[in-house]
C-alpha positions as CSV (number, residue, x, y, z in Angstrom):
1,X,-22.6,-17.1,18.9
2,X,-21.6,-17.8,22.5
3,X,-20.0,-14.7,24.1
4,X,-17.0,-14.3,26.3
5,X,-17.1,-12.1,29.3
6,X,-15.1,-9.4,27.4
7,X,-17.6,-9.6,24.5
8,X,-20.5,-8.9,26.9
9,X,-18.7,-5.9,28.5
10,X,-17.7,-4.5,25.1
11,X,-21.1,-4.9,23.5
12,X,-22.9,-3.3,26.5
13,X,-20.7,-0.2,26.2
14,X,-20.5,0.0,22.4
15,X,-22.2,3.3,21.4
16,X,-21.2,3.0,17.7
17,X,-19.4,0.4,15.6
18,X,-17.6,2.1,12.7
19,X,-16.9,0.7,9.3
20,X,-13.1,1.0,9.8
21,X,-13.2,-1.5,12.7
22,X,-13.1,1.1,15.5
23,X,-15.8,1.5,18.0
24,X,-17.0,4.3,20.3
25,X,-17.1,2.9,23.8
26,X,-19.0,4.4,26.7
27,X,-16.7,5.1,29.7
28,X,-18.3,4.8,33.2
29,X,-15.4,5.9,35.4
30,X,-12.3,7.9,34.9
31,X,-9.5,7.9,37.6
32,X,-6.6,10.4,37.6
33,X,-3.5,10.8,39.7
34,X,-1.3,13.9,40.2
35,X,1.5,12.9,37.8
36,X,-0.7,12.8,34.7
37,X,-4.2,14.0,35.8
38,X,-3.3,17.6,36.1
39,X,-2.4,17.7,32.4
40,X,-5.9,16.4,31.4
41,X,-7.8,18.6,33.8
42,X,-5.9,21.8,33.0
43,X,-6.4,21.2,29.2
44,X,-10.1,20.8,29.8
45,X,-10.2,24.1,31.7
46,X,-8.1,25.9,29.2
47,X,-10.3,24.8,26.3
48,X,-13.5,25.9,28.0
49,X,-14.9,22.4,28.2
50,X,-16.5,20.8,31.3
51,X,-16.7,17.2,32.5
52,X,-19.7,15.4,31.1
53,X,-20.5,14.0,34.6
54,X,-18.1,15.2,37.4
55,X,-19.5,12.5,39.7
56,X,-17.9,9.8,37.6
57,X,-14.4,11.3,37.6
58,X,-12.0,10.7,40.5
59,X,-8.5,12.0,41.3
60,X,-6.0,11.1,44.0
61,X,-2.5,11.9,45.0
62,X,-0.2,8.8,44.9
63,X,2.8,8.9,42.6
64,X,5.0,11.5,44.0
65,X,3.6,12.3,47.4
66,X,5.8,12.1,50.5
67,X,5.7,8.8,52.3
68,X,6.3,10.5,55.6
69,X,3.2,10.7,57.8
70,X,1.8,14.0,59.0
71,X,1.4,17.4,57.5
72,X,4.6,17.1,55.6
73,X,2.8,14.8,53.2
74,X,1.8,17.9,51.2
75,X,5.4,18.0,50.0
76,X,6.3,15.8,47.0
77,X,9.1,13.3,47.3
78,X,10.2,14.4,43.8
79,X,12.2,17.6,43.5
80,X,9.8,20.2,41.9
81,X,6.9,17.8,42.2
82,X,4.8,20.0,44.4
83,X,3.5,21.8,41.3
84,X,1.8,18.5,40.2
85,X,0.0,18.2,43.6
86,X,-1.2,21.8,43.7
87,X,-2.2,21.8,40.0
88,X,-4.2,18.6,40.3
89,X,-5.9,19.9,43.5
90,X,-6.8,23.2,42.0
91,X,-8.0,21.8,38.7
92,X,-10.1,19.1,40.5
93,X,-11.8,21.7,42.6
94,X,-12.5,23.9,39.5
95,X,-14.0,21.0,37.5
96,X,-16.0,19.7,40.4
97,X,-14.7,16.1,40.2
98,X,-14.2,13.8,43.2
99,X,-10.9,14.7,44.8
100,X,-9.1,12.3,47.3
101,X,-6.4,14.7,48.5
102,X,-3.1,14.0,50.2
103,X,-4.4,14.2,53.8
104,X,-7.7,12.5,53.1
105,X,-8.5,9.3,55.1
106,X,-9.1,7.4,51.9
107,X,-5.9,8.5,50.1
108,X,-3.7,5.9,48.5
109,X,-2.5,4.3,45.2
110,X,-5.2,4.7,42.6
111,X,-5.4,0.9,41.8
112,X,-5.6,0.1,45.5
113,X,-8.3,2.7,46.6
114,X,-10.5,2.3,43.5
115,X,-11.4,-1.3,44.5
116,X,-11.5,-0.7,48.2
117,X,-13.8,2.3,47.8
118,X,-16.1,0.4,45.4
119,X,-15.4,2.7,42.5
120,X,-14.4,-0.3,40.3
121,X,-17.3,-2.6,40.0
122,X,-18.3,-5.6,37.8
123,X,-19.6,-4.6,34.4
124,X,-18.3,-1.0,34.4
125,X,-15.7,0.5,32.1
126,X,-12.9,2.3,33.9
127,X,-9.9,4.1,32.5
128,X,-6.9,5.9,34.0
129,X,-3.8,7.5,32.6
130,X,-1.7,4.7,34.2
131,X,-0.7,1.4,32.7
132,X,-1.6,-0.7,35.7
133,X,-5.3,0.2,35.4
134,X,-5.8,-3.4,34.3
135,X,-5.5,-4.4,37.9
136,X,-9.2,-3.5,38.4
137,X,-10.3,-6.2,36.0
138,X,-10.0,-8.5,39.0
139,X,-13.5,-7.2,40.0
140,X,-15.0,-8.0,36.6
141,X,-14.6,-4.4,35.3
142,X,-13.4,-3.6,31.9
143,X,-10.4,-1.4,32.9
144,X,-7.4,-0.2,30.9
145,X,-4.7,2.4,30.9
146,X,-4.8,5.4,28.6
147,X,-2.9,8.6,27.9
148,X,-3.7,12.1,29.3
149,X,-5.2,13.2,25.9
150,X,-7.6,10.2,26.0
151,X,-8.4,11.0,29.6
152,X,-9.4,14.5,28.7
153,X,-11.6,13.1,25.9
154,X,-13.2,10.5,28.2
155,X,-14.0,13.1,30.9
156,X,-15.6,15.6,28.5
157,X,-17.5,13.1,26.2
158,X,-17.9,10.0,28.3
159,X,-16.6,7.9,25.4
160,X,-13.4,6.7,23.8
161,X,-12.7,5.4,20.3
162,X,-10.7,2.2,19.9
163,X,-10.5,-1.0,18.1
164,X,-11.6,-4.2,19.8
165,X,-8.6,-6.2,20.8
166,X,-8.1,-9.9,20.3
167,X,-8.9,-12.2,23.3
168,X,-6.9,-14.7,25.3
169,X,-7.9,-17.1,28.0
170,X,-5.5,-18.4,30.5
171,X,-7.0,-21.3,32.6
172,X,-5.1,-22.2,35.7
173,X,-6.1,-25.7,36.8
174,X,-5.6,-27.4,40.2
175,X,-4.5,-25.6,43.3
176,X,-1.5,-23.4,44.1
177,X,0.9,-24.9,46.6
178,X,1.0,-23.6,50.1
179,X,4.0,-21.4,49.4
180,X,3.0,-20.1,46.0
181,X,1.2,-16.7,45.7
182,X,-0.6,-14.8,43.0
183,X,2.7,-12.8,42.4
184,X,4.5,-16.1,41.7
185,X,1.7,-17.1,39.3
186,X,2.0,-13.8,37.5
187,X,5.7,-14.1,37.1
188,X,5.4,-17.8,36.1
189,X,3.0,-16.9,33.3
190,X,5.2,-14.0,32.0
191,X,8.3,-16.2,32.2
192,X,6.6,-19.0,30.3
193,X,5.1,-17.0,27.5
194,X,7.3,-13.9,27.4
195,X,7.0,-10.2,28.1
196,X,5.1,-9.9,24.8
197,X,3.1,-13.1,25.3
198,X,-0.3,-11.5,25.7
199,X,-0.1,-10.0,22.2
200,X,-2.2,-6.9,23.3
201,X,-5.1,-9.2,24.0
202,X,-7.9,-8.8,26.5
203,X,-6.8,-11.6,28.8
204,X,-9.3,-13.5,30.9
205,X,-7.9,-15.5,33.8
206,X,-10.1,-18.5,34.7
207,X,-10.0,-22.0,36.2
208,X,-10.2,-23.4,39.7
209,X,-6.9,-21.9,40.9
210,X,-8.0,-18.4,39.9
211,X,-11.5,-18.9,41.5
212,X,-9.7,-19.9,44.7
213,X,-7.8,-16.6,44.9
214,X,-9.0,-13.9,47.2
215,X,-10.0,-10.6,45.6
216,X,-6.7,-9.0,46.7
217,X,-4.7,-11.8,45.1
218,X,-6.8,-11.5,41.9
219,X,-5.8,-7.8,41.9
220,X,-2.2,-8.8,42.0
221,X,-2.6,-11.2,39.2
222,X,-4.4,-8.7,36.9
223,X,-2.0,-6.0,37.9
224,X,0.9,-7.6,36.1
225,X,-1.0,-8.2,32.9
226,X,0.5,-5.1,31.4
227,X,4.0,-6.6,32.0
228,X,2.6,-9.5,29.9
229,X,1.7,-7.0,27.1
230,X,-2.0,-7.3,27.6
231,X,-4.6,-4.7,26.6
232,X,-6.3,-5.6,29.9
233,X,-7.0,-8.5,32.2
234,X,-10.3,-9.6,33.6
235,X,-11.7,-12.2,36.0
236,X,-15.4,-13.1,36.1
237,X,-17.1,-11.8,39.2
238,X,-18.5,-14.3,41.8
239,X,-19.7,-14.4,45.4
240,X,-16.3,-13.3,46.6
241,X,-16.6,-10.2,44.5
242,X,-20.0,-9.1,45.8
243,X,-18.9,-9.9,49.4
244,X,-15.9,-7.7,48.9
245,X,-17.8,-4.8,47.4
246,X,-20.8,-4.8,49.8
247,X,-21.0,-1.6,51.9
248,X,-18.1,0.1,50.3
249,X,-18.3,3.9,49.8
250,X,-19.2,4.0,46.1
251,X,-20.9,0.6,45.8
252,X,-24.6,0.5,45.1
253,X,-27.0,0.4,48.0
254,X,-30.6,-0.6,48.6
255,X,-32.6,-1.7,45.5
256,X,-29.7,-0.7,43.3
257,X,-27.5,-3.2,45.1
258,X,-30.0,-6.0,44.6
259,X,-30.2,-5.1,40.9
260,X,-26.4,-5.1,40.6
261,X,-26.3,-8.6,42.1
262,X,-28.7,-9.8,39.5
263,X,-26.8,-8.1,36.7
264,X,-23.5,-9.4,37.8
265,X,-24.7,-13.0,37.5
266,X,-24.7,-12.6,33.8
267,X,-21.0,-11.6,33.7
268,X,-19.3,-14.9,32.7
269,X,-17.9,-16.5,29.6
270,X,-20.5,-18.8,28.0
271,X,-19.8,-22.4,27.1
272,X,-18.3,-22.8,23.6
273,X,-17.3,-19.1,23.4
274,X,-14.1,-18.8,21.3
275,X,-10.8,-17.1,22.1
276,X,-8.1,-16.1,19.7
277,X,-5.6,-17.8,22.1
278,X,-6.5,-20.4,24.8
279,X,-3.8,-21.5,27.2
280,X,-3.8,-23.9,30.2
281,X,-1.4,-23.8,33.1
282,X,-1.1,-26.3,36.0
283,X,-1.1,-24.5,39.3
284,X,1.1,-27.2,40.8
285,X,3.9,-26.1,38.4
286,X,4.0,-22.7,40.0
287,X,6.7,-22.2,42.6
288,X,8.0,-19.2,44.6
289,X,9.6,-17.1,41.8
290,X,12.1,-14.3,41.6
291,X,13.4,-12.3,38.6
292,X,17.1,-12.3,37.7
293,X,17.2,-9.8,34.9
294,X,15.7,-6.5,33.7
295,X,12.3,-7.8,32.4
296,X,9.6,-9.5,34.4
297,X,9.9,-12.4,31.9
298,X,13.5,-13.0,33.1
299,X,12.4,-15.1,36.1
300,X,13.1,-18.5,37.6
301,X,12.1,-20.4,40.7
302,X,13.8,-19.0,43.8
303,X,16.1,-22.0,44.1
304,X,17.0,-21.7,40.4
305,X,20.0,-20.4,38.5
306,X,20.5,-17.7,36.0
307,X,19.9,-19.5,32.7
308,X,22.7,-20.3,30.2
309,X,21.0,-18.4,27.4
310,X,20.5,-15.3,29.6
311,X,20.6,-11.9,27.8
312,X,24.0,-10.4,28.0
313,X,22.8,-6.8,28.5
314,X,20.6,-7.9,31.4
315,X,23.4,-9.8,33.0
316,X,25.8,-6.9,32.7
317,X,23.3,-4.5,34.3
318,X,22.4,-6.9,37.1
319,X,26.0,-7.9,37.8
320,X,25.3,-11.5,37.3
321,X,26.7,-14.4,35.3
322,X,25.0,-17.5,33.8
323,X,24.8,-20.3,36.3
324,X,24.6,-17.9,39.3
325,X,22.4,-19.2,42.1
326,X,19.8,-16.6,43.0
327,X,19.6,-17.4,46.7
328,X,23.3,-16.7,47.0
329,X,22.9,-13.1,45.9
330,X,23.4,-10.6,48.7
331,X,21.0,-7.6,48.8
332,X,21.3,-4.1,50.1
333,X,17.6,-3.1,49.9
334,X,14.1,-4.5,50.4
335,X,10.9,-2.8,49.4
336,X,7.3,-3.9,50.1
337,X,4.6,-1.8,48.5
338,X,3.2,-0.7,45.1
339,X,-0.2,-1.3,43.4
340,X,1.0,-4.9,43.0
341,X,1.5,-6.0,46.6
342,X,0.7,-3.4,49.2
343,X,-2.7,-4.6,50.4
344,X,-3.5,-5.9,53.9
345,X,-3.1,-9.5,52.9
346,X,0.3,-8.7,51.5
347,X,1.4,-7.0,54.7
348,X,0.1,-9.9,56.8
349,X,2.2,-12.4,54.7
350,X,5.3,-10.3,55.2
351,X,4.7,-9.7,58.9
352,X,4.3,-13.5,59.4
353,X,7.8,-13.9,58.2
354,X,9.2,-10.9,60.0
355,X,7.7,-11.6,63.4
356,X,10.4,-12.0,66.0
357,X,13.2,-11.6,63.5
358,X,15.5,-8.7,62.6
359,X,16.6,-7.2,59.2
360,X,20.2,-8.0,58.5
361,X,22.5,-5.0,59.4
362,X,23.3,-2.7,56.5
363,X,20.0,-3.4,54.5
364,X,17.6,-0.6,53.9
365,X,14.2,-2.1,54.4
366,X,11.0,-0.1,53.6
367,X,7.3,-0.9,53.7
368,X,4.7,1.5,52.3
369,X,1.0,0.4,52.5
370,X,-1.0,1.0,49.4
371,X,-3.6,3.2,51.1
372,X,-4.2,5.0,54.3
373,X,-7.1,2.6,54.9
374,X,-4.7,-0.4,54.6
375,X,-2.2,1.4,56.9
376,X,-4.8,1.9,59.6
377,X,-6.0,-1.6,59.4
378,X,-2.5,-2.9,59.6
379,X,-1.8,-0.7,62.6
380,X,-5.0,-2.0,64.3
381,X,-3.6,-5.5,64.0
382,X,-0.2,-4.4,65.2
383,X,1.5,-5.2,61.9
384,X,3.3,-1.9,62.0
385,X,5.1,-2.8,65.2
386,X,6.2,-6.1,63.7
387,X,7.7,-4.2,60.7
388,X,9.3,-1.5,62.9
389,X,10.7,-4.0,65.4
390,X,12.2,-6.0,62.6
391,X,13.9,-3.0,61.2
392,X,11.6,-1.9,58.4
393,X,10.7,1.8,57.8
394,X,6.9,2.2,58.0
395,X,5.6,4.7,55.4
396,X,2.4,6.5,54.6
397,X,0.5,5.5,51.4
398,X,1.8,6.1,47.9
399,X,3.7,4.6,45.1
400,X,7.0,5.4,46.9
401,X,10.0,3.3,45.8
402,X,8.2,1.4,43.1
403,X,9.7,3.9,40.6
404,X,12.3,6.6,40.6
405,X,11.2,10.1,39.6
406,X,14.0,12.0,41.3
407,X,14.6,12.5,45.0
408,X,15.2,9.8,47.5
409,X,15.9,6.2,46.3
410,X,18.3,3.3,46.8
411,X,22.0,4.0,46.3
412,X,23.4,3.3,42.8
413,X,24.4,-0.3,42.3
414,X,22.3,-1.5,45.2
415,X,20.7,-5.0,44.7
416,X,17.1,-4.7,45.9
417,X,14.4,-7.3,46.4
418,X,11.0,-5.7,45.7
419,X,7.3,-6.6,45.7
420,X,6.8,-4.2,42.8
421,X,5.9,-5.0,39.1
422,X,8.9,-3.7,37.1
423,X,12.6,-4.4,37.2
424,X,13.6,-2.3,34.2
425,X,17.0,-0.6,34.2
426,X,16.8,2.4,36.5
427,X,13.3,1.7,37.5
428,X,14.0,2.1,41.3
429,X,16.9,4.5,40.8
430,X,20.1,5.0,38.7
431,X,21.9,1.6,38.4
432,X,19.7,0.0,41.1
433,X,19.4,-3.7,40.5
434,X,15.8,-4.9,41.1
435,X,14.6,-8.5,41.7
436,X,10.8,-8.9,41.7
437,X,9.2,-11.2,44.2
438,X,6.3,-11.7,46.6
439,X,6.1,-9.8,49.9
440,X,7.0,-13.0,51.8
441,X,10.2,-13.5,49.8
442,X,11.1,-9.8,50.2
443,X,10.7,-10.1,54.0
444,X,12.7,-13.3,54.2
445,X,15.5,-11.9,52.0
446,X,15.7,-8.8,54.3
447,X,16.2,-11.1,57.3
448,X,18.7,-13.4,55.6
449,X,20.7,-10.6,53.9
450,X,20.4,-12.4,50.5
451,X,17.6,-13.6,48.3
452,X,15.9,-16.2,50.4
453,X,13.0,-18.7,50.3
454,X,10.8,-18.0,53.3
455,X,10.5,-21.8,53.8
456,X,14.2,-22.0,54.5
457,X,14.1,-19.7,57.5
């Protein structure tokens, strides 16, 4: 039978297929962060076990680190959070795994630095105790989120036991419009099929519009597959993928690089391969999009209105009514960052909107690059000055205001436009009302003082 890309990755890593339908899958890479990684590492130490291969395990500090530059970064932005940082650091050193510490030049959000360091590669399996691990499927890796107990098991044994999920293909035909982004495409898909629309499938994104995306845009698209209820997301590697990975810190070199290029050519879905679900989307139907409710599925085009059948609980929390026009909604906060939209191309898009303009008085506007590498690259281009001159705070790398875990956040009741991935109740702080959008829309809204289409500035 013809095989899908997912079939090939699964079969290549299947150590044992069990009679009950479960399989033992070999794990090539494990990535940890300080909020969950310390739990797995300390359990390994306490049990007397050791990592099977410490070189394949990585840990970084990203979720609760301070977003202030300098030595003060050692302090957590979450009250009491310092213990997670110190515990992860100590356990990583005891177990001999790769540690990317708070003040390291390569520090950043796990799903940003894993691709940019070449840790995620086509054909590899990669797991992390974080739900947005599916982002890294953009490179043709089989990557998914797990819990701390599974992380411990994967580190010690190099395997995980799980049942093969069903498969879904979403083919995006045509070309995205000039003002539509991968973030808009992700929100469009979730709005069209629902927050449970992926049915826990392994989702392959395909088609001309997906092939046309940059690697960073593909990372954004795959990132939000978990908001679509996918097991993981994946995109077949191509020339863009190899060009992106060449020369990166953990990418193959020499003859191993040449062998990798040959191997990656086989990572595609064969003609006539069958999927459990097969959908087609026209790229020209995708418009700049923003959420109105408390689920990423509750989204409309930026010039749209809150639908007449809108969920009452979501309306109550968001302080909206059916028929409200989104671009008329005043905001009090704007955030650009997170593993969804904090890469250099995202910051460039926002800076293009901000250049020569000022954030409206009274709005708290924050930009936090996804990695210190991205931060340095942005500063080399002068993007930080554009953000600062416009009135944005310029942070050091981390998850920052993507989620609230205590400590600093937006004031209760603030309406915030955000380039993040989740708009759940309380996600960005108690009673904070979050609207998800692309970095360009966030920037335009900060300038206008209300939700705003960049094209209207």
